Residue, then its C-alpha position, 0 to 999 in steps of 0.5 A: x675357062x671354067x669348063x676346063x677347071x671343072x674337068x680337072x676337078x672332076x677327073x681328080x675326084x674320080x681318080x681319088x674315088x677309084x683309088x679308095x674303092x680299090x683299097x676297100x676291095x683289097x681289104x674284103x678279098x684278104x683271106x687273113x688279117x688286113x693291117x696297115x695296108x698289108x694282108x697277113x695270111x697265117x696259113x697257105x690256102x690249098x691250091 
């Protein structure tokens, strides 16, 4: 019983940690200004 509850708890914590990690990684990869979860790019990069 407690093993199943612990599995659900750790799975939820791992999911939240993964979401937070991905959001911080998006902030580091933004070439412009990052505000309120949106990346604002003032000039287009050369492709």
